[in-house]
BASE-800674 format. One record per residue (C-alpha): residue in three letters; y negated, x, z negated. Coordinates in pm, 1 decimal. Each point is the difference from the previous one (the first is absolute). Example, Ala and Ser with C-alpha at 12.3 -4.5 7.8 and 13.67 -1.06 7.14 Angstrom:
<sites>
SITE residu        v        u        w
SITE    Ala    450.0   1230.0   -780.0
SITE    Ser   -344.0    137.0     66.0
</sites>
This chain:
<sites>
SITE residu        v        u        w
SITE    Met  -9391.9   8279.1  -6508.6
SITE    Ala    155.8   -144.0   -313.2
SITE    Tyr    374.7     47.1    -53.3
SITE    Tyr    209.5   -315.8    -11.9
SITE    Phe    338.8    -37.2   -168.5
SITE    Asp    237.6   -197.9    220.8
SITE    Glu    174.2   -189.6   -281.0
SITE    Pro   -154.1   -212.5   -274.9
SITE    Ser     17.4    152.4   -347.7
SITE    Arg    242.0   -190.0   -221.2
SITE    Thr     42.6    -81.2   -367.1
SITE    Phe    311.1     17.9   -217.2
SITE    Asn     27.8   -376.9     22.7
SITE    Glu     76.7     30.6    371.3
SITE    Tyr    321.8    196.7    -55.9
SITE    Leu    346.1    -55.7   -143.0
SITE    Leu    290.2    237.0    -57.8
SITE    Val    319.9    -73.2    190.1
SITE    Pro    297.1     57.7   -234.4
SITE    Gly    240.5    282.0     70.2
SITE    Tyr    355.8     75.3   -111.5
SITE    Ser     34.6      6.6   -379.9
SITE    Pro    302.8    196.2   -125.0
SITE    Ser    158.8    -96.2   -332.5
SITE    Thr   -155.7    307.5   -160.5
SITE    Cys   -349.8   -121.8     83.3
SITE    Val    -98.9   -200.3   -306.3
SITE    Pro   -346.8    -28.9   -161.1
SITE    Ala    105.9    194.1   -310.2
SITE    Ala     79.8    301.1    219.1
SITE    Val   -337.1      3.3    179.1
SITE    Ser   -236.0    289.3    -73.2
SITE    Leu   -371.6    -64.6     43.6
SITE    Lys   -104.1    359.4    -63.2
SITE    Thr   -256.8    114.8    254.3
SITE    Pro   -222.4    307.6     56.2
SITE    Leu   -363.1    -23.3   -110.3
SITE    Val   -140.3    328.3    135.0
SITE    Arg     53.6    232.2    297.4
SITE    Tyr    296.1    239.6      3.9
SITE    Arg    237.2    174.6    237.4
SITE    Lys    260.7   -272.2     31.2
SITE    Gly    354.1    131.3     24.1
SITE    Glu   -100.4    337.7   -143.5
SITE    Glu   -136.2    -85.5   -344.4
SITE    Glu    -30.4   -276.2   -256.2
SITE    Cys   -319.1   -203.2      8.6
SITE    Pro   -225.3    122.6   -286.6
SITE    Ile    -78.2   -358.5   -104.4
SITE    Ser    211.1   -302.1     87.2
SITE    Leu    -44.1   -359.3   -107.5
SITE    Asn    300.3   -177.5   -150.5
SITE    Ile   -117.8   -329.0    149.9
SITE    Pro   -213.6    -27.5    317.6
SITE    Met   -301.8   -158.5   -167.1
SITE    Ile   -340.4    134.2   -103.4
SITE    Ser   -294.3   -199.7   -130.4
SITE    Ala   -331.4    -15.6    183.2
SITE    Ile   -306.0    204.2    -92.9
SITE    Met   -190.2   -300.8   -131.6
SITE    Gln   -196.1   -100.2   -308.5
SITE    Ala    196.8   -324.6    -22.7
SITE    Val    337.2    171.7     26.5
SITE    Ser     44.2    359.8   -111.4
SITE    Asp   -101.9    121.3   -343.5
SITE    Asp    203.3    193.3   -257.1
SITE    Gly    186.3   -313.5   -110.9
SITE    Met    119.8    -68.6    353.3
SITE    Ala     87.0    368.1     43.3
SITE    Val    231.4      2.1   -300.4
SITE    Ala    165.8   -329.9     97.3
SITE    Leu     63.6    105.5    360.0
SITE    Ala    117.6    351.3    -89.4
SITE    Thr    248.8   -160.6   -238.1
SITE    Glu    151.1   -187.9    294.6
SITE    Gly      7.0    303.7    230.3
SITE    Gly   -320.1    -40.9    201.7
SITE    Met   -344.4    153.3    -31.2
SITE    Ser   -347.1   -134.2    -63.2
SITE    Phe   -317.4    153.7    138.8
SITE    Val   -275.0    -43.7   -258.8
SITE    Tyr   -313.3   -133.2    166.3
SITE    Gly   -280.4    243.6     73.4
SITE    Ser   -292.8   -242.3      2.8
SITE    Gln    -95.8     94.0   -354.9
SITE    Ser   -149.0    303.8   -168.6
SITE    Ile    188.3    326.9     24.0
SITE    Glu     34.6      6.4   -377.3
SITE    Ser    150.6   -347.2    -30.0
SITE    Gln    244.4     53.6    287.8
SITE    Ala    115.3    330.9   -144.7
SITE    Ala     42.2   -167.0   -340.5
SITE    Met    225.5   -264.6    157.1
SITE    Val    213.6    269.5    160.5
SITE    Ala     19.9    188.8   -329.9
SITE    Arg    110.7   -314.3   -184.0
SITE    Val    288.3    -44.1    242.8
SITE    Lys    107.6    362.9    -41.0
SITE    Asp    -26.7    -28.0   -381.2
SITE    Tyr    172.1   -337.9    -18.8
SITE    Lys    303.6    -21.3   -226.4
SITE    Ala    239.7   -266.7    123.7
SITE    Gly     23.6   -280.9   -251.0
SITE    Phe   -325.3     85.1   -178.1
SITE    Val   -263.2   -246.2    122.0
SITE    Thr   -376.3     39.5    -31.3
SITE    Ser   -126.2   -346.4    -85.7
SITE    Asp   -247.6   -166.7    235.2
SITE    Ala    -32.1   -309.1   -221.6
SITE    Asn   -188.2    124.8   -303.0
SITE    Leu   -188.2   -199.3   -260.9
SITE    Ser   -267.0     71.5   -257.1
SITE    Pro      2.8   -185.4   -336.3
SITE    Asp   -316.2   -195.8     77.3
SITE    Met    130.6   -150.1    324.1
SITE    Thr     90.2   -370.5      1.5
SITE    Leu    317.3   -194.2     68.3
SITE    Ala   -165.3   -124.2    318.8
SITE    Gln    -29.4    360.4    121.2
SITE    Val    364.0     64.6    -91.9
SITE    Val    111.6   -298.5    207.7
SITE    Glu   -221.0    107.3    290.6
SITE    Leu    142.8    353.6     -6.4
SITE    Lys    355.3   -131.1    -15.2
SITE    Glu    -62.7   -224.6    301.0
SITE    Lys   -156.7    286.6    192.6
SITE    Leu    256.4    273.6    -74.0
SITE    Gly    309.6   -196.5    -98.9
SITE    His     54.7    198.4   -321.7
SITE    Ser    100.0   -173.1   -323.2
SITE    Thr    -16.7    314.1   -219.0
SITE    Met   -347.9    142.3    -51.1
SITE    Pro    -88.3    284.3   -237.9
SITE    Val   -315.2    -32.6   -210.2
SITE    Thr   -200.6    318.8    -40.3
SITE    Glu   -322.6     78.0   -178.9
SITE    Asp   -196.4     36.8    322.6
SITE    Gly    212.3   -219.9    226.3
SITE    Thr    128.6    290.3    210.2
SITE    Ala    349.6    123.9     80.4
SITE    Thr    -49.3    309.4   -217.1
SITE    Gly   -196.1   -140.2   -293.6
SITE    Lys    107.7     -8.5   -364.4
SITE    Leu    281.2   -256.7    -27.5
SITE    Leu    -90.5   -301.7   -216.0
SITE    Gly    271.0   -245.5     99.8
SITE    Val    178.9   -183.1    279.0
SITE    Val    -29.2   -350.5    142.5
SITE    Thr    303.3   -172.6    152.1
SITE    Glu     67.1   -362.5     89.9
SITE    Arg    151.9    -44.2   -345.2
SITE    Asp   -338.7     65.9   -161.4
SITE    Tyr   -180.4   -307.7    127.4
SITE    Arg     44.4   -365.5     91.0
SITE    Leu   -253.6   -139.0    244.4
SITE    Ser     66.2   -354.4   -119.2
SITE    Arg    -85.7     85.3   -360.9
SITE    Met   -272.3    263.8     26.3
SITE    Ser   -358.4     17.6    111.8
SITE    Leu    -69.1    212.4    306.8
SITE    Asp   -288.6    153.6   -194.3
SITE    Glu    231.6    150.6   -261.9
SITE    Lys    -28.7    378.3    -25.3
SITE    Val    288.3    232.5     84.8
SITE    Ala    -33.6    165.9   -342.9
SITE    Asp     93.6   -330.9   -165.6
SITE    Phe    332.8    -62.1    179.0
SITE    Met    129.9    337.6    119.7
SITE    Thr    299.7    167.9   -160.2
SITE    Pro   -178.5    275.3   -198.0
SITE    Arg     82.6    371.5     19.7
SITE    Glu    165.4     10.9   -343.6
SITE    Lys    264.6   -248.2    117.4
SITE    Leu     79.7    186.4    319.1
SITE    Ile    279.1    246.3     61.8
SITE    Val   -137.7    291.5    202.3
SITE    Ala    129.0    338.7    114.6
SITE    Pro   -165.2    343.3     34.1
SITE    Val    -98.9    145.9    335.9
SITE    Ser    289.3    248.6    -14.8
SITE    Thr    255.2   -283.8     17.4
SITE    Ser    240.6     15.4    294.9
SITE    Leu     73.1   -306.9    209.8
SITE    Lys    356.2    -16.1   -135.4
SITE    Val   -120.8      1.2   -360.8
SITE    Ala   -271.4   -255.4     81.5
SITE    Asn    260.0   -233.3    150.8
SITE    Asp    225.2     48.2   -303.7
SITE    Ile   -288.4   -101.6   -229.0
SITE    Ile    -65.4   -307.5    213.2
SITE    Trp    362.7   -111.5    -12.5
SITE    Asp     53.9     86.2   -368.7
SITE    His   -307.8   -198.4   -108.4
SITE    Lys     32.6   -278.3    262.0
SITE    Leu   -346.2     73.4    141.7
SITE    Asn   -146.1   -106.7    332.8
SITE    Ser   -230.1    301.9     11.1
SITE    Leu    -63.8    324.6   -183.6
SITE    Pro   -348.6    156.9    -22.5
SITE    Ile     -9.1    379.7     31.3
SITE    Val   -283.7    159.1   -200.9
SITE    Asp   -142.5    348.8    -52.7
SITE    Glu    -64.9    175.7   -329.9
SITE    Asn   -329.4   -190.3    -39.4
SITE    Asp    167.0   -337.8     57.4
SITE    His   -157.8    -34.6    342.7
SITE    Leu    204.9   -193.2    252.4
SITE    Val    166.4    218.7    264.1
SITE    Ser    237.8   -239.3    175.2
SITE    Leu    245.3   -286.2    -42.0
SITE    Val    375.4    -19.8     55.4
SITE    Phe    137.7   -344.7     87.3
SITE    Arg    345.4   -145.8    -58.0
SITE    Lys     -8.0   -165.4    344.7
SITE    Asp    -42.4    340.7    169.0
SITE    Tyr    318.1    142.5   -154.4
SITE    Asp    236.6    -96.9    279.4
SITE    Ser   -242.1     95.6    276.3
SITE    His    -34.7    352.8   -140.4
SITE    Lys    372.0     58.8    -57.9
SITE    Ser     66.6     75.6    361.9
SITE    Asn   -234.2     43.6    295.1
SITE    Pro    206.8    205.9    244.9
SITE    Asn   -264.0    -14.0    274.6
SITE    Glu   -290.6    137.5   -203.6
SITE    Met   -239.7    228.6    188.7
SITE    Leu    -16.0    304.4   -228.0
SITE    Asp   -141.3    348.1     52.8
SITE    Ser    167.5    324.6   -110.7
SITE    His   -133.5    -57.2   -352.5
SITE    Lys    147.4   -352.3    -18.6
SITE    Arg   -345.3   -158.8     30.2
SITE    Tyr    -75.4   -298.9    220.4
SITE    Met   -131.3     90.0    344.4
SITE    Val   -330.0   -140.6    122.6
SITE    Gly   -223.1     22.5    306.2
SITE    Ala   -376.0    -37.7     35.9
SITE    Gly   -236.5   -108.6    274.0
SITE    Ile   -287.3    220.9    110.3
SITE    Asn   -281.0    -25.3    255.2
SITE    Thr   -145.8    246.2    250.2
SITE    Arg   -332.8     40.3   -179.5
SITE    Asp     43.3    119.8   -359.1
SITE    Tyr    346.1    157.1     37.2
SITE    Ala   -118.5    346.7   -105.7
SITE    Glu    -85.3   -139.2   -344.9
SITE    Arg    262.5   -276.6    -26.1
SITE    Ile    314.6    188.0    102.9
SITE    Pro    -24.5    280.4   -262.8
SITE    Ala    -36.9   -260.1   -274.3
SITE    Leu    302.3   -194.2    124.8
SITE    Val    209.6    316.2     31.8
SITE    Glu    -97.8     99.1   -353.4
SITE    Ala    108.2   -345.9   -118.6
SITE    Gly    343.9     56.3    156.3
SITE    Val     -9.1   -211.8    316.0
SITE    Asp    312.5     37.3    215.3
SITE    Val   -129.9   -116.0    339.2
SITE    Leu   -341.8    -78.1    149.1
SITE    Cys    -81.6   -240.7    280.7
SITE    Ile   -321.4    -34.8    198.7
SITE    Asp   -110.5   -363.5    -17.0
SITE    Ser   -170.2   -115.1    318.3
SITE    Ser     -3.2   -302.9    226.2
SITE    Glu     43.2    233.6    300.3
SITE    Gly    120.4    358.3    -23.3
SITE    Tyr     -4.1    155.2    347.7
SITE    Ser   -307.1    209.6    -81.7
SITE    Asp   -125.5    349.6    -67.9
SITE    Trp    -92.5   -110.5   -352.0
SITE    Gln    366.3    -31.5    -92.8
SITE    Lys     82.9    328.4    171.1
SITE    Phe   -276.0    174.5   -197.8
SITE    Thr    134.9   -145.9   -325.7
SITE    Ile    356.4    114.1     69.8
SITE    Glu   -122.7    345.7    101.5
SITE    Trp   -190.4     28.3   -328.8
SITE    Val    316.4    -83.6   -194.2
SITE    Arg    202.5    258.8    189.7
SITE    Glu   -272.3    264.2    -50.2
SITE    His    -18.5    -56.1   -375.0
SITE    Tyr    356.5   -102.2    -90.5
SITE    Gly    222.5     98.4    291.0
SITE    Asn    298.6   -231.5     23.8
SITE    Thr     30.5    -54.5   -376.1
SITE    Val   -222.0   -310.3     14.3
SITE    Lys    144.4   -277.9    215.8
SITE    Ile   -241.1   -224.3    190.7
SITE    Gly     57.0   -303.4    219.4
SITE    Ala   -248.4   -122.7    261.3
SITE    Gly    -77.8   -295.0    225.1
SITE    Asn    -19.3   -266.4    108.8
SITE    Val     98.9     27.0    367.9
SITE    Val    157.6   -239.7    250.4
SITE    Asp    114.7    215.4    291.1
SITE    Ala    171.1    324.7     96.7
SITE    Glu   -326.4    188.0     49.7
SITE    Gly   -120.6    -80.4   -350.7
SITE    Phe    334.4    106.8   -147.7
SITE    Arg      3.0    328.7    188.6
SITE    Phe   -354.8     82.4   -105.3
SITE    Leu     73.1    -44.0   -370.9
SITE    Ala    343.1    164.2     21.0
SITE    Asp   -154.2    306.7    164.5
SITE    Ala   -271.0     -2.6   -267.2
SITE    Gly    273.3     37.3   -262.8
SITE    Ala     29.7   -347.8   -151.8
SITE    Asp    309.0    -33.8   -220.8
SITE    Phe     47.6   -365.2     95.6
SITE    Ile   -190.2   -234.2    227.2
SITE    Lys    -87.7   -363.5    -58.4
SITE    Val     22.3   -246.0    286.4
SITE    Gly   -203.4   -318.5     39.4
SITE    Ile   -354.2   -121.5     51.9
SITE    Gly   -109.9   -351.4    -84.7
SITE    Gly    341.2   -143.3    -93.3
SITE    Gly    -57.5    -45.0   -373.7
SITE    Ser    -34.4   -353.4   -132.6
SITE    Ile   -350.9     70.6   -135.8
SITE    Cys   -106.3    229.8    285.7
SITE    Ile   -251.1   -122.3    259.3
SITE    Thr    -42.8    328.0    188.3
SITE    Arg    126.1   -153.7    325.3
SITE    Glu   -241.3   -290.8     -2.4
SITE    Thr   -287.7    211.3   -134.7
SITE    Lys     32.8    304.5    223.6
SITE    Gly    243.8   -103.8    272.5
SITE    Ile    240.6    287.7    -65.1
SITE    Gly    366.1     -7.7    -96.7
SITE    Arg    343.1    -73.8    134.8
SITE    Gly    293.7   -226.2    -80.7
SITE    Gln    191.3    163.2   -284.6
SITE    Ala    345.0     -7.3    161.5
SITE    Thr   -120.8    156.3    323.9
SITE    Ala   -193.9    267.2   -189.5
SITE    Thr    300.7     85.5   -217.4
SITE    Ile    237.8     27.9    296.9
SITE    Glu   -233.1    228.8    198.0
SITE    Val    -87.8    225.4   -293.0
SITE    Ala    367.3     26.8   -100.3
SITE    Ala     83.3    117.8    351.7
SITE    Ala   -280.4    257.1    -23.7
SITE    Arg    133.9    113.4   -338.7
SITE    Asp    347.6     51.4    150.7
SITE    Ala   -142.1    188.5    298.1
SITE    Tyr   -202.3    223.8   -236.3
SITE    Phe    315.6     73.9   -199.9
SITE    Lys    197.6     84.8    313.4
SITE    Glu   -277.1    233.1    115.8
SITE    Thr    -84.2    172.7   -329.5
SITE    Gly    296.3    -54.5   -234.1
SITE    Val   -244.4   -152.1   -251.4
SITE    Tyr     52.2   -360.1   -106.9
SITE    Val   -321.5   -181.6    -99.5
SITE    Pro     79.7   -332.5   -171.9
SITE    Ile   -195.6   -307.7    103.2
SITE    Cys   -103.0   -292.6   -215.7
SITE    Ser    -53.4   -350.0    135.6
SITE    Asp   -311.7   -130.0   -176.5
SITE    Gly    -87.7   -367.4     48.8
SITE    Gly    137.8   -298.2    186.0
SITE    Ile    289.7    -64.3   -239.8
SITE    Val     -1.2   -369.9    -80.6
SITE    Tyr    364.6    -68.9    -86.9
SITE    Asp    267.3    212.7   -163.5
SITE    His    193.8     33.9    324.9
SITE    His   -301.8    168.1    158.3
SITE    Ile     78.3    301.6   -218.7
SITE    Ser    346.0     19.7    159.3
SITE    Leu   -160.0    -27.8    344.8
SITE    Ala   -254.6    273.0    -77.3
SITE    Leu    277.5    235.1   -111.6
SITE    Ala    215.7    -83.7    302.7
SITE    Met   -295.5     69.3    230.3
SITE    Gly    -29.0    351.0   -138.3
SITE    Ser   -217.5    -17.5   -309.6
SITE    Asp    126.1    221.0   -284.1
SITE    Phe   -165.5   -217.8   -263.5
SITE    Val   -258.7   -275.9    -26.6
SITE    Met   -330.2    -31.6   -185.1
SITE    Leu    -61.4   -339.6   -156.2
SITE    Gly   -316.0   -151.3   -145.3
SITE    Arg     26.5   -377.7    -27.5
SITE    Tyr    367.7     28.4    -91.6
SITE    Phe    -71.0    208.0   -312.8
SITE    Ala   -328.8   -173.5    -86.3
SITE    Arg    200.4   -310.9    -98.5
SITE    Phe    184.1    161.4   -290.5
SITE    Asp    -81.2     31.7   -370.3
SITE    Glu    -45.3    373.7     36.8
SITE    Ser   -289.2    -13.9    246.9
SITE    Pro   -345.1     52.3   -158.6
SITE    Ser   -156.6   -322.8    131.2
SITE    Asn    -56.2   -315.9   -204.1
SITE    Lys    251.1   -283.8    -19.7
SITE    Val   -186.2   -328.5     36.0
SITE    Met     75.8   -370.3     35.8
SITE    Val    -90.5   -140.3    343.3
SITE    Asn     69.6   -363.8     82.9
SITE    Gly    267.2    -23.6   -267.6
SITE    Ser    185.7    319.4     95.2
SITE    Tyr    -21.8    354.4   -129.9
SITE    Met   -143.5    246.1    249.4
SITE    Lys   -101.0    365.6     -2.9
SITE    Glu   -332.1    120.4    137.8
SITE    Tyr     32.4    223.6    306.3
SITE    Trp   -275.4    166.2    197.9
SITE    Gly    -15.3    257.4    277.7
SITE    Glu   -134.0    352.4    -34.0
SITE    Gly   -231.6    -79.4    288.4
SITE    Ser   -140.0   -307.5   -175.4
SITE    Ala   -339.3    -32.6   -164.9
SITE    Arg    176.3    -26.9   -336.3
SITE    Ala    166.4    341.9     38.0
SITE    Arg   -306.2    159.6    160.3
SITE    Asn    222.0    287.2    109.3
SITE    Trp   -225.2    121.7    279.6
SITE    Gln    126.6    357.9    -40.1
SITE    Arg    322.5    -95.1    178.9
SITE    Tyr   -185.5    -32.1    332.6
SITE    Asp     62.2    333.7    176.5
SITE    Leu   -301.7     -6.2    227.9
SITE    Gly   -220.4    267.3   -155.6
SITE    Gly   -366.6    -36.9    -85.5
SITE    Asp   -150.0   -180.2   -296.1
SITE    Lys    249.0   -234.9   -162.6
SITE    Lys   -285.7   -228.5   -102.3
SITE    Gly    -32.6   -101.8    360.6
SITE    Met    352.8   -141.8      1.2
SITE    Thr    -58.8   -340.6   -150.3
SITE    Phe    208.2   -239.8    208.9
SITE    Glu    325.3   -137.4   -135.1
SITE    Glu    353.2     55.2    125.7
SITE    Gly    175.3   -198.0   -272.9
SITE    Val    -13.6   -326.2   -193.1
SITE    Asp     29.0   -116.9   -362.3
SITE    Ser    292.4   -236.4    -60.1
SITE    Tyr    283.8   -129.7   -219.7
SITE    Val    375.2     50.8     35.4
SITE    Pro    277.0   -202.5   -172.1
SITE    Tyr    101.0    153.8   -333.4
SITE    Ala    357.0    132.9     17.3
SITE    Gly     90.4    122.2   -350.8
SITE    Ala    154.3    341.2    -71.1
SITE    Leu      9.1    271.6    263.0
SITE    Lys    353.5    102.7    -93.2
SITE    Asp    142.0   -343.3     84.0
SITE    Gly   -196.9    -36.4    322.2
SITE    Val     90.3    343.9    133.3
SITE    Ala    367.7    -50.1    -86.2
SITE    Leu     10.6   -325.7    197.2
SITE    Thr   -182.6    146.4    299.4
SITE    Leu    221.9    305.8     19.4
SITE    Ser    315.1   -207.9    -34.2
SITE    Lys   -104.1   -167.1    325.8
SITE    Val    -69.3    335.6    166.1
SITE    Arg    341.3    135.2   -102.7
SITE    Ser    173.2   -313.9    124.0
SITE    Thr   -178.0     21.7    336.3
SITE    Met     95.6    365.5     33.6
SITE    Cys    364.2    -89.5    -55.2
SITE    Asn    -28.6   -267.2    270.9
SITE    Cys   -101.1    285.7    229.5
SITE    Gly    283.8    224.0   -121.7
SITE    Ala   -238.3    245.4   -168.2
SITE    Leu     29.7    163.7   -342.2
SITE    Thr   -315.8    211.9     29.8
SITE    Ile   -344.4    -45.9    152.7
SITE    Asp     82.3    271.3    255.0
SITE    Glu    309.3   -196.1    101.9
SITE    Leu   -201.1   -319.9     26.1
SITE    Gln   -247.6    162.7    236.6
SITE    Asp    285.2    137.0    208.5
SITE    Lys    201.5   -323.0     20.1
SITE    Ala   -271.6   -268.0     -4.3
SITE    Lys    -15.1   -241.3    291.0
SITE    Leu   -335.9   -176.6     17.6
SITE    Thr    -83.4   -310.2    198.5
SITE    Ile   -333.5   -163.1     76.0
SITE    Val     -2.4   -366.7    -92.7
SITE    Ser   -195.7   -289.9    144.7
SITE    Ser   -230.6   -226.8   -195.6
SITE    Thr    258.8   -279.9     13.4
SITE    Ser    277.1    225.7   -127.0
SITE    Ile   -221.6     90.5   -296.1
SITE    Val    -12.3   -372.4    -82.9
SITE    Glu    375.7    -24.0     54.7
SITE    Gly     53.3    281.8   -251.5
SITE    Gly   -135.5   -200.8   -292.0
SITE    Ala     86.8   -336.8   -148.9
SITE    His    -71.1   -260.4    269.2
SITE    Asp     77.4   -357.5    101.2
SITE    Val    104.4    -94.7   -354.2
SITE    Leu   -163.7   -173.7   -293.8
SITE    Leu      4.1    246.3   -287.4
SITE    Lys    112.7   -140.8   -334.2
SITE    Asp   -236.5    229.6   -184.9
SITE    Lys   -348.5    -90.7    118.3
SITE    Thr   -143.4    324.1   -139.2
SITE    Pro   -103.3    221.2    293.6
SITE    Tyr    236.4    289.8     57.0
SITE    Val   -133.1    320.5   -152.1
SITE    Ser    169.3    331.6     73.7
SITE    Asn      8.6    297.1   -235.2
SITE    Thr   -304.3    141.9    176.0
SITE    Gly   -208.1   -307.7    -68.0
SITE    His     22.6   -185.5    331.8
</sites>
């Protein structure tokens, strides 16, 4: 006979935190958001890898590439580069993150001399960049021929058919610097010559990177940066349970810091086999997360298998349709609470602490605070990060507003059938578990993350907590009714601003 849970499974939106005593020493500036990423013997040793902020980006084509990885590592989180691509291209993304020099930007808005003004305008609208290098072959590493900025053209006075070669600032008028130039020297050149950007070139005058005036302040001080022992940015990567024997060695060679099995449901032998293969070939030197699970049994299975962290949640993502397609899943809050209790019981029994990650179901910023209070060590976010400049998806105009494209890994667009851990021929897995969509464009990641975390810190202080551990110990959670949810927002008034309220997470 089927097993029935007595209580309905609940979402984050059905809970609130009841404030606790806040001493005068409990102020947002004093809050630490540092949190363990991988398993360790808590109380006996330091966690081998800890996040400086409790946020990682989802293993998705529309979210996590090398650009997102650098941006999130700069803020103290970690990105998991998507695995639904060739082994070679994923490893190259990881390598670019590990080789990245802060302040030196590889241009993604490159022009060739025979392109037209119309193409320049289109590229500017798509990527938001006003400075575009012109190279012989139109690539980011071609021979530098010039630069186009907004000062080089006037749409009201020029034909859109005009060639880039006719209005660019040519190479002989540019100030450039050799590849050996340090960031400090590059910034000095920019300030001394009143430049907005400085091209960095090799001995053959091929473009290597750009340094921008506007990035100066942001690179002066990033105290939360996620750096490895060699002062390189840290980065994760998603893998599947099919080609791991070929994919993992390439990612390790590229310098990946943490792996994570990407699957819609992870309570399976296929994940156990993958973890066992990692332990056989790399011991504990390669860290690997697993999931997703929604109950204590699933957690225990993956913890016993040796997972370094475990993701919680099935069907709660904004673009995920697993629940309506397959009829499996659980409310994200209920799943997080149960798995957190299982994590604590496992720690008490074994002395090993296995961090858990709440993945999905986060609609508003305060849901992050709730997820942490319920026991999650950190959260994985897809839609949240897809909205920013640094995500790899296109920025487009929809009904008069800028949006970013966002699609699920289980969608037809992603065609990531390898993430289904059910064995057999992957060609037989052709049904969708995700949709293709748009999300409201939200600007720079740095600004968005800062605002979100300011809310989390403030909430923690309302609960009298200066650390995530303290929050989980002191949190008092209450279930709310549907009418109290209405009561919690603006109601029974006529808003002066008729623009619909939009939170930092796009709702």
